[in-house]
C-alpha positions as CSV (number, residue, x, y, z in Angstrom):
1,M,4.1,15.1,-15.8
2,S,4.2,18.3,-17.6
3,T,6.2,18.4,-21.0
4,R,7.3,22.1,-20.4
5,A,10.1,22.9,-19.4
6,P,10.7,24.0,-15.5
7,A,9.4,27.2,-14.0
8,I,12.3,26.9,-11.9
9,A,15.4,24.1,-11.8
10,A,18.0,24.6,-9.4
11,H,21.0,21.8,-9.0
12,D,23.7,21.4,-5.7
13,L,23.3,24.7,-4.8
14,V,26.5,25.2,-2.4
15,K,25.9,28.2,-0.2
16,T,29.3,29.1,2.7
17,Y,29.1,32.1,4.6
18,P,31.9,33.4,7.0
19,G,32.9,31.2,9.3
20,D,32.5,28.2,7.6
21,V,28.8,27.9,8.0
22,R,27.4,26.0,5.2
23,A,24.4,27.4,5.0
24,L,23.3,25.2,1.6
25,D,24.8,21.8,1.1
26,G,24.2,20.7,-2.5
27,M,20.2,22.0,-2.2
28,G,18.4,21.1,-5.6
29,I,14.6,21.4,-6.5
30,T,12.2,21.7,-9.9
31,V,9.3,23.4,-9.9
32,E,6.4,22.8,-12.2
33,P,4.9,26.1,-14.2
34,G,2.0,27.1,-12.5
35,T,2.3,25.4,-9.3
36,V,2.7,26.4,-5.8
37,F,5.7,25.0,-4.6
38,G,6.4,24.6,-0.8
39,L,10.2,24.9,0.9
40,L,9.2,23.8,4.3
41,G,12.0,24.1,7.2
42,P,12.9,25.4,10.2
43,N,14.5,28.5,10.2
44,G,18.0,28.4,9.4
45,A,17.6,25.9,7.1
46,G,18.9,27.5,4.3
47,K,15.0,28.4,2.7
48,S,16.2,32.4,2.1
49,T,19.7,32.0,1.5
50,T,17.6,29.3,-1.6
51,V,15.4,32.2,-2.5
52,K,18.8,34.8,-2.5
53,I,19.9,33.0,-4.9
54,L,16.7,32.2,-7.1
55,T,16.3,35.8,-7.2
56,T,19.8,36.9,-8.2
57,L,20.0,38.2,-4.6
58,A,23.0,36.4,-3.9
59,R,25.6,34.2,-5.8
60,P,25.9,30.1,-4.6
61,D,29.8,28.8,-4.2
62,S,28.5,26.1,-6.8
63,G,26.0,24.9,-8.4
64,T,23.4,26.0,-11.0
65,A,19.5,27.9,-10.8
66,V,17.2,28.3,-14.6
67,V,14.4,30.5,-13.5
68,A,12.3,31.3,-15.9
69,G,14.2,29.9,-18.8
70,H,16.9,32.2,-17.7
71,D,20.4,31.7,-16.3
72,A,20.6,33.1,-13.0
73,L,23.6,33.1,-12.7
74,R,24.5,34.4,-16.5
75,H,21.7,36.6,-17.5
76,P,20.3,37.8,-13.3
77,D,19.1,40.8,-15.5
78,R,16.5,38.7,-17.5
79,V,15.5,36.9,-14.4
80,R,14.6,39.7,-12.6
81,R,12.5,41.0,-15.2
82,A,10.5,37.9,-15.3
83,I,10.2,37.4,-11.6
84,G,8.5,38.9,-8.8
85,V,9.9,38.7,-5.1
86,V,7.8,39.2,-1.7
87,A,10.9,38.6,0.9
88,Q,10.0,38.5,4.4
89,K,10.7,42.2,5.5
90,S,8.4,45.0,3.8
91,G,9.9,46.6,1.1
92,A,7.2,49.5,1.1
93,D,8.3,53.4,1.5
94,P,6.0,53.6,5.0
95,V,6.0,57.5,4.3
96,A,4.3,56.8,0.6
97,T,1.1,56.1,-0.3
98,G,-0.3,52.7,-1.6
99,A,-0.8,54.0,-4.3
100,E,2.7,56.0,-5.0
101,N,4.5,52.5,-4.0
102,L,2.5,50.8,-6.7
103,L,3.7,53.6,-9.2
104,L,6.7,53.9,-8.5
105,Q,7.0,49.9,-8.7
106,G,5.5,49.8,-11.9
107,R,7.3,52.9,-13.8
108,L,10.9,50.7,-12.3
109,Y,9.7,48.1,-15.1
110,G,8.9,50.6,-17.6
111,L,5.2,50.8,-17.7
112,R,3.9,54.3,-18.2
113,G,0.7,56.1,-18.7
114,A,-2.6,54.5,-18.9
115,G,-1.3,50.8,-18.8
116,L,0.0,51.6,-15.0
117,T,-2.7,53.9,-13.6
118,G,-4.9,50.8,-14.6
119,R,-2.5,48.2,-13.4
120,V,-2.6,50.1,-10.2
121,E,-6.4,51.0,-10.1
122,E,-6.6,46.7,-10.8
123,L,-3.9,45.9,-8.1
124,L,-5.8,47.8,-5.3
125,A,-9.2,47.1,-5.8
126,R,-7.9,43.0,-5.9
127,F,-6.4,43.6,-2.7
128,D,-9.0,45.2,-0.8
129,L,-6.9,48.5,-0.7
130,V,-8.7,50.9,-2.0
131,D,-9.8,52.9,0.6
132,A,-6.4,52.8,1.9
133,A,-5.0,53.6,-1.1
134,K,-3.7,57.3,-0.1
135,R,-2.6,56.8,3.0
136,Q,0.7,56.1,4.3
137,V,1.9,52.8,4.1
138,K,3.4,53.1,8.2
139,T,-0.4,53.7,9.2
140,Y,-1.4,50.0,7.3
141,S,-2.0,47.4,9.8
142,G,0.2,43.8,9.2
143,G,-2.5,42.7,7.4
144,M,-2.7,45.2,4.2
145,Q,1.1,45.4,4.3
146,R,1.7,42.4,3.3
147,R,-1.4,42.4,1.0
148,L,0.4,45.3,-0.5
149,D,3.9,43.4,-0.4
150,V,2.6,41.3,-3.0
151,A,0.6,43.9,-5.1
152,L,4.3,45.3,-5.7
153,G,5.4,41.8,-6.6
154,L,2.9,41.6,-9.2
155,V,2.2,45.1,-10.8
156,H,4.4,43.4,-13.6
157,R,2.5,40.5,-14.4
158,P,5.8,37.9,-13.5
159,E,5.8,34.8,-14.3
160,V,7.0,33.3,-11.0
161,L,6.5,34.8,-7.8
162,F,8.6,34.1,-4.8
163,L,6.8,34.8,-1.2
164,D,9.6,34.3,1.5
165,E,7.0,33.3,4.3
166,P,4.4,35.5,3.6
167,T,2.7,35.4,6.7
168,T,5.1,35.4,9.2
169,G,3.6,38.3,12.3
170,L,0.1,38.2,11.3
171,D,-2.4,37.4,13.1
172,P,-4.7,34.0,12.7
173,E,-7.6,36.2,10.0
174,A,-4.9,38.3,8.0
175,R,-2.4,34.8,7.6
176,T,-6.0,32.5,6.7
177,A,-7.2,35.7,3.7
178,M,-3.3,35.7,2.9
179,W,-3.7,31.8,1.9
180,E,-6.9,32.5,0.0
181,E,-5.2,35.4,-1.8
182,I,-2.1,32.7,-2.5
183,T,-4.6,29.6,-3.8
184,R,-6.2,32.6,-6.3
185,L,-3.3,33.5,-7.3
186,A,-2.2,29.7,-8.7
187,G,-5.5,28.7,-9.7
188,D,-7.1,31.9,-11.1
189,D,-3.9,33.3,-13.0
190,G,-2.0,30.3,-13.1
191,L,0.6,31.9,-11.9
192,T,4.1,29.7,-10.8
193,I,4.8,30.6,-7.2
194,L,7.6,29.5,-4.6
195,L,6.4,29.8,-0.5
196,T,8.8,29.5,1.9
197,T,7.6,28.6,5.2
198,H,8.3,27.1,8.8
199,Y,4.3,26.5,9.5
200,L,3.3,23.1,8.5
201,E,0.0,23.7,8.6
202,E,0.7,26.5,5.6
203,A,2.4,24.2,3.6
204,D,0.0,21.7,4.0
205,R,-2.7,23.7,2.9
206,L,-1.2,25.7,0.2
207,A,1.6,23.3,-1.8
208,E,0.9,21.2,-4.5
209,R,4.2,20.4,-4.2
210,V,6.5,20.2,-1.0
211,A,10.1,19.9,0.0
212,I,11.4,19.5,3.5
213,V,14.8,21.4,3.9
214,D,17.3,20.7,6.7
215,R,20.9,21.8,7.5
216,G,20.7,22.8,4.0
217,R,19.8,20.1,1.6
218,V,16.1,18.8,0.5
219,V,15.5,15.3,3.0
220,A,12.0,14.8,1.5
221,E,10.1,16.0,-1.3
222,G,6.7,15.0,-2.7
223,T,2.9,16.1,-2.4
224,P,2.0,16.7,1.0
225,D,-0.7,13.4,1.0
226,G,2.0,11.2,-0.7
227,L,4.7,12.1,1.7
228,K,2.2,11.4,4.8
229,G,1.1,8.4,3.0
230,E,4.5,6.9,3.1
231,L,4.2,6.7,6.8
232,R,1.8,3.5,7.6
233,G,-0.6,3.7,10.3
234,D,-1.3,5.7,13.3
235,A,1.3,8.4,15.0
236,V,1.9,7.9,18.1
237,H,3.0,10.7,20.2
238,V,4.0,10.6,24.3
239,E,5.0,13.5,26.3
240,L,7.2,12.3,29.6
241,R,6.9,14.1,32.8
242,E,10.6,14.7,34.3
243,P,11.3,11.1,34.9
244,A,12.1,9.8,38.2
245,G,15.6,8.1,37.1
246,P,17.6,9.2,33.7
247,V,16.1,6.8,30.3
248,D,17.9,5.2,28.0
249,A,16.2,6.0,25.3
250,H,18.5,3.2,23.4
251,L,16.3,0.6,25.7
252,L,13.9,2.3,25.3
253,E,12.9,2.5,22.0
254,T,14.1,-1.2,21.3
255,A,11.9,-2.9,23.9
256,L,8.9,-0.6,21.9
257,T,9.4,-1.4,18.8
258,E,9.8,-5.4,20.1
259,F,5.9,-5.0,19.9
260,A,4.5,-5.9,16.6
261,G,2.9,-3.8,14.5
262,V,4.6,-0.6,16.6
263,R,7.7,0.9,14.6
264,E,9.9,3.5,14.2
265,A,10.4,5.2,18.2
266,V,11.5,8.0,19.1
267,L,12.2,9.6,22.4
268,D,13.8,13.1,21.6
269,G,13.6,15.1,25.6
270,R,10.8,14.4,27.1
271,R,8.7,13.9,23.6
272,L,8.0,10.1,22.8
273,S,7.0,9.6,18.6
274,A,6.7,6.1,17.3
275,R,4.6,4.8,14.5
276,A,1.5,2.3,15.2
277,D,-0.5,-0.1,12.7
278,D,-3.3,0.3,15.4
279,G,-2.4,3.6,17.5
280,G,-4.8,2.7,19.7
281,A,-4.3,-0.9,20.1
282,A,-0.8,-0.1,21.1
283,V,-0.9,2.7,23.6
284,P,-1.0,0.4,26.4
285,Q,1.5,-1.4,24.8
286,V,3.5,1.6,24.8
287,L,2.3,2.9,28.5
288,A,3.2,-0.8,30.1
289,V,7.0,0.0,28.9
290,L,7.3,3.5,29.7
291,E,6.5,2.9,33.3
292,R,8.8,-0.6,33.3
293,E,11.9,2.1,32.3
294,G,10.9,4.3,35.4
295,A,9.3,7.3,32.9
296,A,6.1,9.0,34.1
297,V,3.6,10.0,31.4
298,A,2.3,13.7,30.8
299,S,0.0,13.0,27.8
300,V,-0.6,10.8,25.0
301,T,-1.9,11.0,21.7
302,V,-3.1,9.1,18.7
303,A,-3.2,11.1,15.0
304,R,-3.1,10.3,11.5
305,P,0.4,11.3,9.6
306,S,1.6,15.1,9.9
307,L,4.5,17.1,7.9
308,D,5.9,16.6,11.7
309,D,5.9,13.2,11.2
310,V,7.3,13.2,8.1
311,Y,10.4,15.7,9.4
312,L,11.0,13.6,12.0
313,R,11.3,11.0,10.2
314,Y,13.5,12.5,7.5
315,A,15.4,14.9,9.7
316,G,15.6,13.0,13.0
317,R,14.2,15.6,15.2
318,R,10.8,17.6,15.3
319,F,10.8,20.4,13.3
320,A,9.6,22.6,16.4
321,D,12.3,21.8,17.8
322,A,14.4,22.2,14.9
323,D,12.5,25.9,14.3
324,A,13.4,26.5,18.3
325,G,17.4,25.7,18.4
326,T,17.9,28.8,15.8
327,S,16.9,32.2,14.9
328,S,15.8,33.2,11.4
329,G,18.8,33.3,9.6
330,A,21.5,33.1,12.0
331,A,21.6,29.3,12.2
332,A,22.4,29.6,8.1
333,G,25.3,32.3,9.1
334,A,23.4,34.5,5.8
335,P,23.8,38.3,6.4
336,N,20.8,40.0,6.1
337,V,20.4,40.6,2.1
338,P,17.9,43.6,1.7
339,A,15.1,42.8,-1.2
340,T,12.2,44.5,-2.0
341,A,8.8,43.2,-2.1
342,G,8.6,44.2,-5.7
343,G,11.5,42.5,-7.6
344,A,15.1,41.8,-6.9
345,R,16.3,44.3,-8.4
């Protein structure tokens, strides 16, 4: 454990929006310097509201937030100098060129002359934008625009970089390229990165520690491997067809857990999930119970634990179901607060 002060320390954050919608309900995280920390949760879970508070774009109703050693509520200007922000929507000027956007961002942070020019050239090369430097940003592909957004957030060499859903809307190739760049930023540059995402694979691959967020609070936190390791055995997932008659979820779950080695059975709609010491051996038992209860089976899978299983255990619902039930920002009642790509100003 590092003896250095945390790069981010937020405690008991509460934020309520009009209509008595509580976006944050005691949210708290601690991020060690030089690490990638993932806030993982469905749309509306409170991830973006947390980022807005930590980047000084919003104030909580209560709680504390310290970023890069500065109190975000008492000294927002100091925080803004120490951070870079890549918001969900690009903050680049679409009619300006990539180079012009980077030059402007640098000037806003007080950079001038050869130092600024050199930094812009360095970032254009690093993000493979040299050939597009003199083109208007509105002509960029989605992947190119996202790389420019990250470059804008790095112009002034921040201590902490916030990436809010950085790969949403990217094609698989562009997403993979962005993952590689995030890995380099943390590994080679030693940058502290707070990453919000609703992609399970993204959090699993990039984050050294993950906080799983649901309904405005952290329900589980740890390393991805550690969280998955808490779930002993295999995950058994059964997709049901439309049953011939109503299935009593409680009776079905109880019947399944009567078998030795089968536990944590949860029926969520037409999807049944259970933990088993030996998934392969448990499948015939599970199918027999389902047949007895009149539930027709469409498919069965056995797999090692995933972050989706972790989410189900702590939130009581599947990640995809929670994500499908809300639209970004709407479930949290959060207004669309604008943010620049490069920094919270």
